C-alpha positions as CSV (number, residue, x, y, z in Angstrom):
1,M,52.4,54.6,-109.3
2,Y,49.0,56.1,-108.9
3,R,46.8,59.0,-110.0
4,T,43.3,60.1,-109.6
5,S,41.3,58.9,-112.6
6,D,40.7,62.5,-113.7
7,S,44.5,63.4,-113.7
8,S,47.2,62.8,-116.2
9,T,50.0,63.0,-113.7
10,W,51.3,59.8,-112.1
11,K,52.8,59.8,-108.5
12,T,55.4,57.3,-107.5
13,I,54.7,54.9,-104.5
14,G,57.9,53.4,-103.1
15,T,61.0,53.0,-105.3
16,K,60.8,52.8,-109.1
17,Y,61.7,49.2,-110.1
18,G,62.5,48.3,-106.5
19,T,62.8,44.8,-105.2
20,A,59.7,45.0,-102.8
21,S,56.9,42.7,-103.8
22,T,54.3,44.8,-102.0
23,V,53.7,48.6,-101.7
24,K,51.2,50.3,-99.4
25,F,48.9,53.0,-100.9
26,T,46.6,54.9,-98.6
27,P,44.3,57.2,-100.6
28,S,43.6,60.6,-99.0
29,A,40.0,61.0,-100.1
30,A,37.1,59.1,-101.7
31,G,37.3,58.8,-105.5
32,N,38.6,56.7,-108.3
33,Y,42.4,55.9,-108.4
34,D,44.3,54.4,-111.3
35,I,47.1,52.1,-110.1
36,L,50.0,51.4,-112.5
37,I,52.1,48.3,-111.8
38,S,55.3,47.9,-113.8
39,V,57.7,45.0,-113.6
40,K,61.2,45.0,-115.2
41,D,63.0,41.7,-115.7
42,S,66.8,41.1,-115.7
43,S,67.0,41.7,-119.5
44,G,65.3,45.2,-119.1
45,T,61.9,44.2,-120.5
46,V,59.1,46.1,-118.9
47,K,55.5,44.9,-118.5
48,S,52.8,47.1,-117.1
49,S,49.2,46.9,-116.1
50,V,46.7,49.5,-114.9
51,F,43.7,48.9,-112.7
52,T,41.2,51.2,-111.0
53,V,40.4,51.3,-107.3
54,T,37.2,53.0,-106.1
55,V,37.3,54.4,-102.6
56,T,33.9,55.2,-101.1
57,G,32.8,56.8,-97.9
58,T,34.9,58.9,-95.6
59,L,38.3,57.8,-94.4
60,L,39.1,57.7,-90.7
61,E,41.5,60.4,-89.5
62,N,43.4,60.4,-86.3
63,K,43.5,64.0,-84.9
64,S,44.6,63.0,-81.4
65,T,46.6,65.3,-79.1
66,I,49.0,64.9,-76.2
67,S,49.1,67.1,-73.1
68,S,52.8,67.8,-73.3
69,T,55.9,66.6,-75.2
70,S,58.3,67.6,-72.5
71,V,57.7,66.9,-68.8
72,S,59.5,66.2,-65.5
73,A,59.7,62.7,-64.2
74,N,56.6,61.5,-62.3
75,T,54.3,63.9,-64.2
76,A,51.3,62.5,-65.9
77,V,51.0,62.8,-69.7
78,T,47.5,62.5,-71.2
79,I,46.6,61.4,-74.7
80,T,43.3,62.6,-76.0
81,A,41.9,60.7,-78.9
82,V,40.0,62.5,-81.6
83,A,38.5,60.6,-84.5
84,K,37.4,62.4,-87.6
85,E,35.2,60.9,-90.3
86,G,35.2,57.2,-90.6
87,T,32.3,55.2,-89.2
88,A,31.2,55.5,-85.6
89,L,31.5,53.7,-83.1
90,Y,35.2,54.3,-82.4
91,Y,37.6,52.1,-80.3
92,Y,40.9,53.3,-78.8
93,T,44.1,51.7,-77.7
94,Y,46.8,53.7,-75.9
95,E,50.4,52.6,-75.5
96,Y,53.7,54.0,-74.4
97,K,57.3,52.9,-74.0
98,K,60.7,54.2,-73.2
99,S,62.5,54.8,-76.6
100,T,65.2,52.3,-75.7
101,N,62.7,49.5,-75.0
102,S,61.1,47.3,-77.6
103,T,58.0,46.4,-75.7
104,W,54.9,48.7,-75.6
105,T,52.8,49.1,-72.4
106,T,49.1,49.3,-73.0
107,I,47.3,52.0,-70.9
108,G,44.0,50.5,-69.8
109,K,42.2,48.0,-72.0
110,R,42.8,47.6,-75.7
111,N,39.9,48.7,-78.0
112,N,38.0,50.6,-75.4
113,T,35.7,53.6,-75.8
114,N,37.6,56.0,-73.5
115,T,38.6,59.1,-75.4
116,S,41.6,59.8,-73.2
117,A,44.3,57.9,-71.2
118,S,47.2,59.0,-69.1
119,F,50.6,57.5,-68.2
120,T,53.3,58.7,-65.7
121,P,56.9,58.2,-66.8
122,T,59.1,57.7,-63.8
123,E,62.5,57.9,-65.4
124,K,64.3,60.6,-67.3
125,G,64.7,59.9,-71.1
126,E,62.9,59.8,-74.3
127,Y,59.5,58.0,-74.5
128,N,57.2,57.1,-77.4
129,A,53.4,57.1,-77.0
130,R,50.7,56.3,-79.5
131,V,47.0,55.9,-79.9
132,Y,45.2,53.6,-82.3
133,I,41.7,54.4,-83.4
134,K,39.6,51.7,-84.9
135,D,36.2,52.6,-86.5
136,A,33.1,50.4,-86.8
137,S,34.1,49.4,-90.4
138,G,37.4,48.0,-89.1
139,F,39.7,50.7,-90.4
140,V,42.6,51.5,-88.1
141,T,44.8,54.5,-87.9
142,V,47.6,55.4,-85.5
143,K,49.2,58.6,-84.3
144,N,52.6,58.6,-82.6
145,F,54.1,61.1,-80.1
146,N,57.6,61.6,-78.7
147,V,57.9,62.8,-75.1
148,T,61.1,64.0,-73.4
149,V,61.2,63.4,-69.6
150,K,63.6,65.7,-67.7
């Protein structure tokens, strides 16, 4: 669970007393966050610990867009990367795949500085596309898109 240090209301991350040994918490803004870790053993005994995390600076946001989510086969689709906040210089990686495939195809080079990239699906079906943005401090964010090809 977590809360901002100036709040009395706790918010749950994941499942209460779940079996996962890790949980991901991504703060939405700079500030101090109290993190509460509680562990319950098989006899029902609960042990808890609270620690504070300080988030500084501005977090990288991925505000990227896609030219269309529905196209005809052999029509180019363009992803335009838009990074907000974070620390410049930004690096971009663009990928796509047919939804039924497990392997992603990289458009251009990984971690490049081009703010847009295009791909042209040749077959009808559902496709996934995404853009990763990495800022100079090493923070990475991803935005996913679904594209229907008619």
